[in-house]
KEFIZA-786092 format. One line per field, with one value per atom (N, C-alpha, C, CB): residue number from 1; residue in one letter; atom name; x, y, z. Coordinates in Angstrom, 1 decimal. Glycine has a CB too. Layout:
num: (NUM/...)
residu: (A/...)
atome: (CA/...)
u: (X/...)
v: (Y/...)
w: (Z/...)
***
This chain:
num: (1/1/1/1/2/2/2/2/3/3/3/3/4/4/4/4/5/5/5/5/6/6/6/6/7/7/7/7/8/8/8/8/9/9/9/9/10/10/10/10/11/11/11/11/12/12/12/12/13/13/13/13/14/14/14/14/15/15/15/15/16/16/16/16/17/17/17/17/18/18/18/18/19/19/19/19/20/20/20/20/21/21/21/21/22/22/22/22/23/23/23/23/24/24/24/24/25/25/25/25/26/26/26/26/27/27/27/27/28/28/28/28/29/29/29/29/30/30/30/30/31/31/31/31/32/32/32/32/33/33/33/33/34/34/34/34/35/35/35/35/36/36/36/36/37/37/37/37/38/38/38/38/39/39/39/39/40/40/40/40/41/41/41/41/42/42/42/42/43/43/43/43/44/44/44/44/45/45/45/45/46/46/46/46/47/47/47/47/48/48/48/48/49/49/49/49/50/50/50/50/51/51/51/51/52/52/52/52/53/53/53/53/54/54/54/54/55/55/55/55/56/56/56/56/57/57/57/57/58/58/58/58/59/59/59/59/60/60/60/60/61/61/61/61/62/62/62/62/63/63/63/63/64/64/64/64/65/65/65/65/66/66/66/66/67/67/67/67/68/68/68/68/69/69/69/69/70/70/70/70/71/71/71/71/72/72/72/72/73/73/73/73/74/74/74/74/75/75/75/75/76/76/76/76/77/77/77/77/78/78/78/78/79/79/79/79/80/80/80/80/81/81/81/81/82/82/82/82/83/83/83/83/84/84/84/84/85/85/85/85/86/86/86/86/87/87/87/87/88/88/88/88/89/89/89/89/90/90/90/90/91/91/91/91/92/92/92/92/93/93/93/93/94/94/94/94/95/95/95/95/96/96/96/96/97/97/97/97/98/98/98/98/99/99/99/99/100/100/100/100/101/101/101/101/102/102/102/102/103/103/103/103/104/104/104/104/105/105/105/105/106/106/106/106/107/107/107/107/108/108/108/108/109/109/109/109/110/110/110/110/111/111/111/111/112/112/112/112/113/113/113/113/114/114/114/114/115/115/115/115/116/116/116/116/117/117/117/117/118/118/118/118/119/119/119/119/120/120/120/120/121/121/121/121/122/122/122/122/123/123/123/123/124/124/124/124/125/125/125/125/126/126/126/126/127/127/127/127/128/128/128/128/129/129/129/129/130/130/130/130/131/131/131/131/132/132/132/132/133/133/133/133/134/134/134/134/135/135/135/135/136/136/136/136/137/137/137/137/138/138/138/138/139/139/139/139/140/140/140/140/141/141/141/141/142/142/142/142/143/143/143/143/144/144/144/144/145/145/145/145/146/146/146/146/147/147/147/147/148/148/148/148/149/149/149/149/150/150/150/150/151/151/151/151/152/152/152/152/153/153/153/153/154/154/154/154/155/155/155/155/156/156/156/156/157/157/157/157/158/158/158/158/159/159/159/159/160/160/160/160/161/161/161/161/162/162/162/162/163/163/163/163/164/164/164/164/165/165/165/165/166/166/166/166/167/167/167/167)
residu: (K/K/K/K/S/S/S/S/A/A/A/A/G/G/G/G/E/E/E/E/V/V/V/V/S/S/S/S/G/G/G/G/F/F/F/F/L/L/L/L/G/G/G/G/N/N/N/N/F/F/F/F/G/G/G/G/V/V/V/V/I/I/I/I/L/L/L/L/R/R/R/R/A/A/A/A/Y/Y/Y/Y/A/A/A/A/Y/Y/Y/Y/I/I/I/I/L/L/L/L/T/T/T/T/L/L/L/L/G/G/G/G/R/R/R/R/E/E/E/E/N/N/N/N/V/V/V/V/K/K/K/K/L/L/L/L/V/V/V/V/G/G/G/G/K/K/K/K/Y/Y/Y/Y/A/A/A/A/T/T/T/T/L/L/L/L/G/G/G/G/A/A/A/A/N/N/N/N/Y/Y/Y/Y/I/I/I/I/K/K/K/K/E/E/E/E/S/S/S/S/L/L/L/L/K/K/K/K/E/E/E/E/Y/Y/Y/Y/Y/Y/Y/Y/K/K/K/K/L/L/L/L/P/P/P/P/I/I/I/I/P/P/P/P/T/T/T/T/V/V/V/V/C/C/C/C/K/K/K/K/H/H/H/H/E/E/E/E/F/F/F/F/V/V/V/V/Y/Y/Y/Y/D/D/D/D/G/G/G/G/L/L/L/L/E/E/E/E/R/R/R/R/E/E/E/E/G/G/G/G/A/A/A/A/T/T/T/T/T/T/T/T/L/L/L/L/D/D/D/D/V/V/V/V/A/A/A/A/K/K/K/K/R/R/R/R/L/L/L/L/L/L/L/L/D/D/D/D/F/F/F/F/G/G/G/G/F/F/F/F/H/H/H/H/A/A/A/A/P/P/P/P/T/T/T/T/I/I/I/I/Y/Y/Y/Y/F/F/F/F/P/P/P/P/L/L/L/L/L/L/L/L/F/F/F/F/H/H/H/H/Q/Q/Q/Q/A/A/A/A/I/I/I/I/M/M/M/M/I/I/I/I/E/E/E/E/P/P/P/P/T/T/T/T/E/E/E/E/T/T/T/T/E/E/E/E/S/S/S/S/I/I/I/I/E/E/E/E/T/T/T/T/L/L/L/L/D/D/D/D/A/A/A/A/F/F/F/F/I/I/I/I/D/D/D/D/V/V/V/V/M/M/M/M/K/K/K/K/E/E/E/E/I/I/I/I/A/A/A/A/L/L/L/L/E/E/E/E/A/A/A/A/A/A/A/A/E/E/E/E/D/D/D/D/P/P/P/P/A/A/A/A/I/I/I/I/L/L/L/L/K/K/K/K/S/S/S/S/A/A/A/A/P/P/P/P/H/H/H/H/N/N/N/N/A/A/A/A/P/P/P/P/I/I/I/I/T/T/T/T/R/R/R/R/P/P/P/P/D/D/D/D/E/E/E/E/T/T/T/T/T/T/T/T/A/A/A/A/A/A/A/A/R/R/R/R/Q/Q/Q/Q/P/P/P/P/I/I/I/I/L/L/L/L/K/K/K/K/Y/Y/Y/Y/Q/Q/Q/Q/D/D/D/D/E/E/E/E/E/E/E/E)
atome: (N/CA/C/CB/N/CA/C/CB/N/CA/C/CB/N/CA/C/CB/N/CA/C/CB/N/CA/C/CB/N/CA/C/CB/N/CA/C/CB/N/CA/C/CB/N/CA/C/CB/N/CA/C/CB/N/CA/C/CB/N/CA/C/CB/N/CA/C/CB/N/CA/C/CB/N/CA/C/CB/N/CA/C/CB/N/CA/C/CB/N/CA/C/CB/N/CA/C/CB/N/CA/C/CB/N/CA/C/CB/N/CA/C/CB/N/CA/C/CB/N/CA/C/CB/N/CA/C/CB/N/CA/C/CB/N/CA/C/CB/N/CA/C/CB/N/CA/C/CB/N/CA/C/CB/N/CA/C/CB/N/CA/C/CB/N/CA/C/CB/N/CA/C/CB/N/CA/C/CB/N/CA/C/CB/N/CA/C/CB/N/CA/C/CB/N/CA/C/CB/N/CA/C/CB/N/CA/C/CB/N/CA/C/CB/N/CA/C/CB/N/CA/C/CB/N/CA/C/CB/N/CA/C/CB/N/CA/C/CB/N/CA/C/CB/N/CA/C/CB/N/CA/C/CB/N/CA/C/CB/N/CA/C/CB/N/CA/C/CB/N/CA/C/CB/N/CA/C/CB/N/CA/C/CB/N/CA/C/CB/N/CA/C/CB/N/CA/C/CB/N/CA/C/CB/N/CA/C/CB/N/CA/C/CB/N/CA/C/CB/N/CA/C/CB/N/CA/C/CB/N/CA/C/CB/N/CA/C/CB/N/CA/C/CB/N/CA/C/CB/N/CA/C/CB/N/CA/C/CB/N/CA/C/CB/N/CA/C/CB/N/CA/C/CB/N/CA/C/CB/N/CA/C/CB/N/CA/C/CB/N/CA/C/CB/N/CA/C/CB/N/CA/C/CB/N/CA/C/CB/N/CA/C/CB/N/CA/C/CB/N/CA/C/CB/N/CA/C/CB/N/CA/C/CB/N/CA/C/CB/N/CA/C/CB/N/CA/C/CB/N/CA/C/CB/N/CA/C/CB/N/CA/C/CB/N/CA/C/CB/N/CA/C/CB/N/CA/C/CB/N/CA/C/CB/N/CA/C/CB/N/CA/C/CB/N/CA/C/CB/N/CA/C/CB/N/CA/C/CB/N/CA/C/CB/N/CA/C/CB/N/CA/C/CB/N/CA/C/CB/N/CA/C/CB/N/CA/C/CB/N/CA/C/CB/N/CA/C/CB/N/CA/C/CB/N/CA/C/CB/N/CA/C/CB/N/CA/C/CB/N/CA/C/CB/N/CA/C/CB/N/CA/C/CB/N/CA/C/CB/N/CA/C/CB/N/CA/C/CB/N/CA/C/CB/N/CA/C/CB/N/CA/C/CB/N/CA/C/CB/N/CA/C/CB/N/CA/C/CB/N/CA/C/CB/N/CA/C/CB/N/CA/C/CB/N/CA/C/CB/N/CA/C/CB/N/CA/C/CB/N/CA/C/CB/N/CA/C/CB/N/CA/C/CB/N/CA/C/CB/N/CA/C/CB/N/CA/C/CB/N/CA/C/CB/N/CA/C/CB/N/CA/C/CB/N/CA/C/CB/N/CA/C/CB/N/CA/C/CB/N/CA/C/CB/N/CA/C/CB/N/CA/C/CB/N/CA/C/CB/N/CA/C/CB/N/CA/C/CB/N/CA/C/CB/N/CA/C/CB/N/CA/C/CB/N/CA/C/CB/N/CA/C/CB/N/CA/C/CB/N/CA/C/CB/N/CA/C/CB/N/CA/C/CB/N/CA/C/CB/N/CA/C/CB/N/CA/C/CB/N/CA/C/CB/N/CA/C/CB/N/CA/C/CB/N/CA/C/CB/N/CA/C/CB)
u: (148.2/147.3/148.1/146.7/147.4/148.1/148.2/147.4/149.0/149.1/147.8/150.2/147.0/145.7/144.8/145.0/144.8/144.0/144.4/144.1/145.8/146.3/145.9/147.8/146.0/145.7/144.3/146.0/143.4/142.0/141.6/141.2/142.3/142.0/142.6/142.4/143.9/144.6/144.8/146.0/144.2/144.4/145.6/144.7/146.3/147.5/148.7/147.8/148.9/149.9/151.3/150.0/151.7/153.0/153.2/153.1/152.2/152.3/152.5/151.0/151.7/151.8/153.2/150.7/153.7/155.0/156.1/155.3/156.0/157.0/157.0/156.8/155.8/155.6/156.2/154.1/155.9/156.4/158.0/155.9/158.5/160.0/160.6/160.4/159.9/160.4/160.4/159.6/159.4/159.3/160.3/157.9/160.6/161.6/163.0/161.6/163.2/164.5/164.8/164.5/163.7/163.9/164.2/162.6/163.6/163.8/162.9/165.3/162.9/162.0/162.2/162.1/163.4/163.7/163.5/165.2/163.9/163.9/162.5/164.8/161.6/160.2/159.5/159.5/159.9/159.3/159.7/159.8/160.8/161.2/160.6/162.7/159.9/159.4/158.5/158.5/157.5/156.7/157.4/155.6/158.4/159.2/160.0/160.1/160.6/161.4/160.5/162.1/159.3/158.4/157.9/157.2/157.6/157.2/158.3/156.7/159.5/160.7/160.9/161.9/160.9/161.1/160.0/161.1/158.8/157.7/157.8/156.3/158.1/158.3/159.5/158.4/160.5/161.7/161.4/162.8/160.7/160.4/159.4/159.7/158.4/157.4/158.0/156.4/158.9/159.6/160.5/160.3/161.2/162.1/161.5/162.9/160.2/159.6/158.4/159.0/158.2/157.0/157.1/156.9/158.3/158.4/158.1/159.8/158.0/157.9/156.5/158.9/155.8/154.5/153.5/154.6/152.3/151.3/151.0/149.9/151.2/151.0/149.8/152.3/148.7/147.4/147.3/146.3/148.1/148.1/149.5/147.4/149.9/151.3/151.8/151.6/151.0/151.3/152.2/150.1/152.8/153.6/152.7/154.2/153.2/152.4/152.9/152.6/152.1/152.5/153.4/151.2/153.0/153.8/153.6/153.6/152.6/152.3/151.8/151.2/151.8/151.3/150.8/152.3/150.1/149.5/149.9/148.0/150.4/150.5/149.3/151.9/149.0/147.9/148.5/146.9/149.3/149.9/151.1/148.9/151.5/152.7/152.4/153.4/153.4/153.3/153.3/154.5/154.1/154.2/153.3/155.7/152.4/151.4/152.1/150.3/151.5/152.0/152.0/153.4/151.7/151.7/150.7/153.1/150.1/149.2/149.9/148.0/149.2/149.7/150.0/148.7/149.2/149.4/150.8/148.3/151.0/152.3/153.5/152.3/153.4/154.5/154.7/154.1/153.6/153.7/154.3/152.3/153.9/154.5/156.0/153.7/156.4/157.8/158.6/157.9/158.1/158.9/159.4/158.0/158.6/159.0/160.3/157.9/160.5/161.8/163.0/161.7/162.8/163.9/164.0/163.8/163.2/163.3/162.5/164.7/161.6/160.7/159.3/160.7/158.8/157.4/156.5/157.0/155.5/154.7/153.9/153.7/153.8/153.0/151.5/153.3/150.7/149.2/148.8/148.5/148.1/147.6/146.1/148.2/145.7/144.2/143.5/143.6/144.2/143.6/144.4/143.4/143.9/142.5/141.8/142.2/140.5/139.7/139.5/138.3/140.1/140.0/140.7/140.7/141.6/142.4/142.3/143.8/142.2/142.0/143.2/141.8/144.4/145.7/146.5/146.5/145.8/146.4/147.5/145.4/148.6/149.7/150.2/150.9/150.0/150.2/151.6/149.2/152.5/153.8/153.9/154.9/154.3/154.5/155.7/153.2/156.8/158.0/158.0/159.3/158.5/158.5/159.7/158.6/159.7/160.8/162.1/160.4/162.1/163.3/164.0/162.9/163.5/164.2/165.4/163.2/166.5/167.7/167.6/169.0/168.5/168.5/169.0/169.5/169.8/170.3/169.1/171.4/168.2/167.0/166.1/166.3/165.9/165.0/165.5/164.8/166.8/167.4/167.3/168.9/167.5/167.4/166.0/167.8/165.0/163.6/163.3/162.7/163.8/163.6/164.2/164.2/165.4/166.1/165.3/167.5/164.8/164.0/162.7/163.7/162.0/160.8/161.1/160.1/162.2/162.5/162.8/163.8/163.5/163.8/162.5/164.7/161.6/160.3/159.5/159.4/159.5/158.9/159.5/158.9/160.8/161.5/161.2/163.0/161.1/160.7/159.3/160.8/158.4/157.1/157.0/156.2/157.9/157.9/158.6/158.6/159.6/160.4/159.9/161.8/159.6/159.2/158.2/160.4/156.9/156.0/155.8/154.7/156.2/156.0/156.8/156.5/157.9/158.7/157.9/160.0/157.1/156.2/155.0/155.8/154.4/153.2/153.5/152.7/154.7/155.0/155.7/155.9/155.8/156.5/155.5/156.9/156.0/157.4/158.0/157.5/159.3/160.1/160.8/161.0/161.1/161.9/161.1/163.0/159.8/159.0/158.4/157.8/158.2/157.7/156.2/157.7/155.5/154.1/154.1/153.0/153.7/153.9/152.6/154.3/151.6/150.3/149.1/150.2/148.8/147.6/146.4/147.6/145.3/144.0/143.4/143.1/143.6/143.2/141.7/143.8/141.0/139.5/139.0/138.9/139.5/139.1/139.6/139.6/140.8/141.3/140.5/142.8/140.0/139.1/137.7/139.0/137.2/135.8/135.8/135.2/136.8/136.8/138.2/136.7/138.4/139.6/139.8/139.7/141.0/141.4/142.0/142.4/141.3/141.7/142.3/140.5/142.6/143.3/144.3/142.3/145.3/146.3/145.6/147.4/146.0/145.5/146.8/144.5/146.9/148.0/147.7/148.2/148.7/148.5/148.4/149.5/148.7/148.6/147.3/149.3)
v: (-111.0/-111.6/-112.6/-110.5/-113.6/-114.6/-114.0/-116.0/-114.6/-114.2/-114.3/-115.0/-115.3/-115.4/-114.2/-116.7/-113.7/-112.6/-111.3/-112.4/-111.1/-109.9/-110.0/-109.8/-111.2/-111.4/-111.1/-112.8/-111.6/-111.3/-109.9/-112.1/-109.1/-107.7/-106.9/-107.2/-107.2/-106.3/-106.9/-106.0/-108.0/-108.7/-109.6/-107.7/-109.8/-110.7/-110.0/-111.3/-110.2/-109.5/-109.7/-109.9/-110.9/-111.2/-110.3/-112.6/-110.2/-109.4/-107.9/-109.6/-107.5/-106.1/-105.8/-105.7/-106.7/-106.5/-106.5/-107.6/-107.4/-107.4/-106.1/-108.6/-105.6/-104.4/-103.2/-104.1/-103.2/-102.1/-102.1/-102.2/-103.3/-103.5/-103.0/-105.0/-103.4/-102.9/-101.4/-103.6/-100.8/-99.3/-98.7/-98.9/-99.2/-98.7/-98.9/-99.4/-100.0/-100.3/-99.3/-101.7/-98.9/-97.9/-96.5/-97.8/-96.2/-94.8/-93.8/-94.4/-92.6/-91.6/-91.1/-90.4/-91.0/-90.5/-91.6/-90.0/-92.8/-93.8/-94.4/-95.0/-94.3/-94.8/-94.0/-94.7/-92.8/-92.0/-92.5/-90.5/-93.3/-93.8/-95.1/-93.9/-95.7/-97.1/-97.1/-97.5/-96.2/-96.1/-95.7/-95.1/-94.8/-94.4/-95.6/-93.3/-96.4/-97.5/-98.6/-98.1/-98.9/-99.9/-99.4/-100.1/-98.1/-97.6/-97.6/-96.1/-97.3/-97.3/-98.7/-96.8/-99.7/-101.1/-101.6/-102.0/-101.3/-101.7/-101.1/-101.3/-99.8/-99.2/-99.7/-97.7/-100.0/-100.6/-101.9/-100.7/-102.8/-104.1/-103.9/-105.0/-103.1/-102.9/-102.4/-101.8/-101.5/-101.0/-102.0/-99.7/-102.8/-103.8/-104.9/-104.3/-105.2/-106.4/-106.1/-107.2/-104.8/-104.5/-105.0/-103.0/-105.3/-105.9/-107.4/-105.6/-108.0/-109.4/-109.8/-110.0/-109.0/-109.2/-108.1/-109.4/-108.4/-107.4/-106.5/-108.1/-105.2/-104.2/-103.4/-103.3/-103.7/-103.0/-101.5/-103.7/-101.2/-99.9/-99.4/-99.8/-98.7/-98.3/-97.1/-98.1/-96.5/-95.3/-95.7/-94.6/-94.6/-94.8/-95.5/-93.5/-96.5/-97.2/-96.8/-98.7/-97.2/-97.0/-98.2/-96.8/-98.9/-100.0/-101.3/-100.2/-101.4/-102.6/-102.3/-103.4/-103.3/-103.2/-104.6/-102.6/-104.6/-105.9/-106.0/-105.9/-107.2/-107.6/-108.4/-108.4/-108.5/-109.4/-110.5/-108.5/-111.3/-112.4/-112.1/-113.0/-113.0/-112.9/-112.1/-114.2/-111.4/-110.9/-112.0/-109.8/-113.0/-114.2/-115.2/-114.7/-115.7/-116.7/-118.1/-116.9/-118.9/-120.3/-120.7/-120.3/-119.8/-120.2/-119.3/-120.1/-119.8/-119.0/-118.4/-119.9/-117.5/-116.9/-117.9/-115.8/-118.9/-120.0/-120.7/-121.0/-120.9/-121.6/-120.7/-121.8/-119.4/-118.5/-118.6/-117.0/-118.6/-118.6/-119.9/-118.5/-121.0/-122.3/-122.4/-123.5/-121.8/-121.8/-121.0/-121.4/-119.9/-119.1/-119.9/-117.9/-120.9/-121.7/-122.4/-122.7/-122.8/-123.5/-122.6/-124.0/-121.3/-120.4/-119.8/-119.3/-120.3/-119.9/-118.6/-119.6/-118.2/-117.1/-117.5/-116.1/-116.9/-117.2/-116.6/-116.7/-117.3/-116.8/-115.6/-117.9/-114.6/-113.4/-113.8/-112.2/-112.8/-113.0/-113.1/-111.8/-114.1/-114.3/-114.3/-115.7/-114.0/-113.9/-112.9/-115.3/-112.0/-110.9/-109.7/-111.3/-108.5/-108.2/-108.9/-106.7/-108.9/-109.6/-108.7/-109.9/-107.6/-106.7/-107.3/-105.4/-108.2/-108.8/-110.3/-108.3/-110.9/-112.4/-113.2/-112.8/-112.7/-113.4/-112.5/-113.7/-111.9/-111.0/-111.7/-110.4/-111.0/-111.3/-110.0/-112.1/-110.0/-108.7/-108.8/-108.5/-107.8/-107.8/-106.6/-107.6/-106.9/-105.8/-106.1/-105.7/-105.6/-105.8/-104.9/-105.5/-105.5/-104.7/-103.7/-105.6/-102.8/-101.8/-102.4/-100.7/-103.6/-104.2/-105.0/-105.1/-105.1/-105.9/-105.1/-106.3/-105.8/-105.1/-105.0/-105.9/-104.2/-104.1/-105.5/-103.0/-106.2/-107.5/-108.5/-108.1/-108.5/-109.3/-108.9/-109.3/-107.6/-107.1/-107.6/-105.6/-107.4/-107.8/-109.3/-107.4/-110.1/-111.5/-111.9/-112.2/-111.3/-111.5/-111.2/-110.8/-110.0/-109.6/-110.6/-108.2/-111.0/-112.0/-113.3/-112.3/-113.8/-115.0/-114.8/-115.4/-113.7/-113.4/-113.3/-112.1/-112.8/-112.7/-114.2/-111.9/-114.9/-116.3/-117.1/-117.0/-116.9/-117.6/-117.2/-117.3/-115.9/-115.4/-116.1/-113.9/-116.2/-116.8/-118.3/-116.6/-119.0/-120.4/-120.6/-120.9/-119.7/-119.8/-119.7/-118.7/-118.9/-118.7/-119.9/-117.4/-120.4/-121.4/-122.9/-121.3/-123.1/-124.4/-124.4/-125.3/-124.1/-123.9/-125.1/-123.5/-126.3/-127.5/-127.4/-128.7/-126.6/-126.4/-125.8/-125.6/-124.8/-124.1/-124.9/-122.7/-125.6/-126.4/-127.5/-127.0/-128.0/-129.1/-128.5/-130.1/-127.2/-126.7/-126.7/-125.2/-126.7/-126.7/-128.1/-126.1/-128.1/-129.3/-129.7/-129.2/-128.7/-128.9/-128.9/-127.8/-129.3/-129.3/-130.7/-128.2/-131.0/-132.4/-132.6/-132.7/-131.5/-131.5/-130.6/-131.2/-131.0/-130.2/-129.4/-131.0/-130.1/-129.5/-130.2/-129.5/-129.8/-130.4/-130.0/-130.0/-130.7/-130.4/-129.3/-131.6/-128.0/-126.9/-126.7/-125.6/-127.2/-127.1/-128.0/-127.4/-129.3/-130.2/-129.8/-131.6/-129.3/-128.8/-127.7/-128.3/-126.8/-125.7/-126.2/-124.6/-127.1/-127.6/-128.7/-128.1/-129.5/-130.6/-130.5/-131.9/-129.5/-129.3/-130.4/-128.0/-130.9/-131.8/-131.0/-133.0/-130.9/-129.9/-130.6/-129.2/-131.9/-132.6/-133.6/-133.3/-134.0/-134.9/-136.3/-135.1/-136.8/-138.2/-139.0/-138.1/-140.1/-141.0/-141.7/-142.1/-141.6/-142.1/-143.6/-141.6/-144.4/-145.8/-146.3/-146.4)
w: (-68.4/-69.4/-70.3/-70.3/-70.8/-71.7/-73.1/-71.6/-73.9/-75.3/-76.0/-76.1/-75.7/-76.3/-75.9/-75.8/-74.7/-74.3/-75.0/-72.8/-75.1/-75.9/-77.3/-75.7/-77.9/-79.3/-79.6/-79.8/-78.7/-78.9/-78.9/-77.9/-78.1/-77.9/-79.0/-76.5/-79.3/-80.3/-81.6/-79.7/-81.9/-83.2/-83.1/-84.3/-84.2/-84.2/-83.6/-85.6/-82.3/-81.6/-82.3/-80.2/-82.7/-83.3/-84.5/-83.6/-85.4/-86.6/-86.2/-87.5/-85.3/-84.9/-84.3/-83.8/-83.5/-82.9/-84.0/-81.9/-85.0/-86.0/-86.9/-87.0/-87.2/-87.9/-87.1/-88.2/-85.8/-85.0/-84.9/-83.6/-84.8/-84.8/-86.1/-84.5/-87.2/-88.5/-88.6/-89.6/-88.2/-88.2/-87.4/-87.8/-86.2/-85.3/-85.9/-83.9/-86.6/-87.2/-88.3/-87.8/-89.1/-90.2/-89.6/-91.0/-88.6/-88.0/-88.7/-88.2/-88.0/-88.5/-89.9/-87.5/-90.3/-91.7/-92.7/-91.7/-92.5/-93.5/-93.7/-93.1/-92.7/-92.8/-93.9/-91.5/-94.2/-95.2/-96.6/-95.1/-96.7/-98.0/-98.5/-98.0/-97.6/-97.8/-99.1/-96.6/-99.2/-100.3/-101.6/-100.1/-101.5/-102.6/-103.2/-102.3/-102.3/-102.8/-103.4/-101.6/-102.8/-103.4/-104.8/-102.5/-104.9/-106.2/-107.2/-106.0/-106.8/-107.7/-108.2/-107.0/-107.3/-107.7/-108.7/-106.5/-108.4/-109.3/-110.7/-108.7/-110.8/-112.1/-112.8/-111.9/-112.1/-112.7/-113.3/-111.6/-112.6/-113.2/-114.4/-112.1/-114.2/-115.2/-116.5/-114.8/-116.5/-117.7/-118.3/-117.4/-117.4/-117.9/-118.6/-116.8/-118.3/-118.9/-119.9/-117.8/-120.2/-121.0/-122.4/-121.0/-122.9/-124.2/-124.2/-124.8/-123.1/-123.0/-122.5/-122.0/-121.8/-121.2/-121.6/-119.7/-121.8/-122.1/-121.0/-122.6/-121.2/-120.2/-120.5/-120.1/-119.9/-120.3/-119.8/-119.8/-118.7/-118.2/-118.2/-116.7/-119.2/-119.4/-118.6/-120.8/-117.8/-117.0/-115.8/-116.6/-115.2/-114.0/-112.9/-113.5/-112.3/-111.3/-109.9/-111.4/-108.9/-107.5/-107.1/-106.6/-106.1/-105.6/-106.3/-104.1/-107.2/-107.9/-109.3/-107.1/-110.1/-111.5/-111.9/-112.5/-113.1/-113.5/-115.0/-113.3/-115.4/-116.7/-117.1/-117.0/-118.4/-118.9/-119.7/-119.6/-119.1/-119.9/-120.7/-120.8/-121.5/-122.3/-123.6/-122.6/-124.1/-125.5/-126.5/-125.7/-126.2/-127.1/-126.5/-127.2/-127.4/-126.9/-126.7/-127.9/-126.0/-125.8/-124.4/-126.3/-123.5/-122.0/-121.3/-121.4/-120.3/-119.5/-118.3/-119.0/-117.6/-116.4/-115.4/-115.9/-115.2/-114.3/-114.6/-114.3/-115.9/-116.3/-115.9/-117.9/-116.1/-115.7/-114.2/-116.1/-113.4/-112.0/-111.5/-111.3/-112.1/-111.7/-112.1/-112.4/-113.2/-113.7/-112.8/-115.2/-112.2/-111.3/-110.1/-110.9/-109.7/-108.6/-108.8/-108.2/-110.1/-110.4/-110.3/-111.9/-110.3/-110.1/-108.7/-111.2/-107.8/-106.4/-106.1/-106.1/-107.0/-106.8/-106.4/-108.0/-105.4/-105.0/-106.1/-103.6/-106.5/-107.6/-107.1/-108.1/-107.9/-107.5/-107.6/-108.4/-107.3/-107.4/-108.8/-106.7/-109.2/-110.6/-110.7/-111.1/-111.9/-112.2/-111.3/-112.1/-110.7/-110.0/-110.1/-108.5/-110.4/-110.4/-111.6/-110.4/-111.5/-112.6/-113.8/-112.0/-113.9/-115.1/-116.3/-114.8/-116.1/-117.3/-117.2/-117.3/-118.3/-118.4/-117.9/-119.8/-118.2/-117.7/-116.8/-119.0/-115.8/-114.9/-114.0/-114.0/-114.0/-113.0/-112.4/-113.8/-111.1/-110.3/-109.7/-109.2/-110.0/-109.5/-108.5/-110.6/-107.3/-106.3/-105.4/-105.4/-105.8/-105.0/-103.8/-105.8/-102.7/-101.5/-101.5/-100.2/-100.6/-100.5/-100.1/-99.5/-99.6/-99.0/-100.1/-97.9/-101.3/-102.4/-102.9/-103.5/-103.0/-103.5/-105.0/-103.1/-105.6/-107.1/-107.7/-107.5/-107.0/-107.4/-107.5/-106.5/-106.5/-106.5/-107.6/-105.1/-107.8/-108.9/-110.2/-108.8/-110.4/-111.7/-111.9/-111.7/-110.9/-111.0/-111.4/-109.7/-110.8/-111.1/-112.6/-110.2/-113.0/-114.4/-115.3/-114.6/-115.1/-115.9/-116.0/-115.4/-114.9/-114.9/-115.7/-113.5/-115.5/-116.2/-117.7/-115.7/-118.1/-119.6/-120.1/-119.8/-119.3/-119.7/-119.8/-118.7/-118.9/-119.0/-120.3/-117.8/-120.6/-121.8/-123.1/-121.9/-123.1/-124.2/-124.3/-124.1/-123.2/-123.1/-123.7/-121.7/-123.3/-123.8/-125.3/-123.2/-125.9/-127.4/-128.1/-127.7/-127.5/-128.1/-127.8/-127.7/-126.5/-126.1/-124.9/-125.7/-125.2/-124.1/-123.3/-124.7/-123.7/-122.9/-121.6/-123.7/-121.6/-120.4/-119.3/-120.7/-119.8/-118.8/-118.4/-119.4/-119.4/-119.2/-118.1/-120.5/-118.0/-117.1/-115.8/-117.7/-115.6/-114.4/-113.3/-114.7/-112.1/-111.7/-111.8/-110.3/-112.1/-112.2/-110.9/-113.4/-110.1/-108.9/-107.6/-108.8/-107.7/-106.5/-106.3/-106.6/-105.0/-104.7/-105.3/-103.2/-105.3/-105.9/-107.1/-104.9/-108.2/-109.4/-109.8/-110.6/-110.3/-110.7/-110.0/-112.2/-108.8/-108.1/-108.9/-106.7/-108.7/-109.2/-108.3/-109.3/-108.8/-107.9/-107.8/-108.5/-108.8/-108.7/-107.6/-110.0/-107.6/-106.6/-105.2/-106.9/-105.1/-103.9/-103.3/-104.0/-104.1/-103.6/-103.2/-104.7/-104.0/-103.7/-102.7/-105.0/-102.5/-101.5/-100.8/-102.2/-100.0/-99.3/-98.2/-98.6/-98.1/-97.0/-95.9/-97.5/-94.8/-93.8/-92.6/-93.3/-92.7/-91.6/-92.2/-90.6/-91.4/-91.9/-92.2/-90.9/-93.3/-93.7/-94.1/-94.9/-93.4/-93.7/-95.1/-92.6/-96.0/-97.4/-97.5/-98.3/-96.4/-96.4/-96.5/-95.2)
***
């Protein structure tokens, strides 16, 4: 059978194969730790940043948690997400879940090292301080990307789904 036939029957075969390889790499004993490490990382970040970002649900979380914007006003969740790009971090899910107006969902994976978690925490603290001292830095972010602030409403309502030469 071709890859297309396998994919149609079993879903996305490449994703399934990578997941299976990851599970085999972990081994029987370590696969049991995956959820624990993800939960530990999420709680570590949550507790480290709760003085900087609004934490609507302060209880112990599982593998993810949600902040509701900054403790210090001056920037939106979108501004925080865009500023994270300047520091090399992919922006987390924002404005979801819809329970909170300025939701930013953080869910570190079990594979993140303590060094990566600490670097993320440091950057999030720096962004919170920038929002308090000079929110214009966040409002104009990202600064290190070829495209900075596209019109997201127009992009969603009138998507360009094929290549167009700009000439």
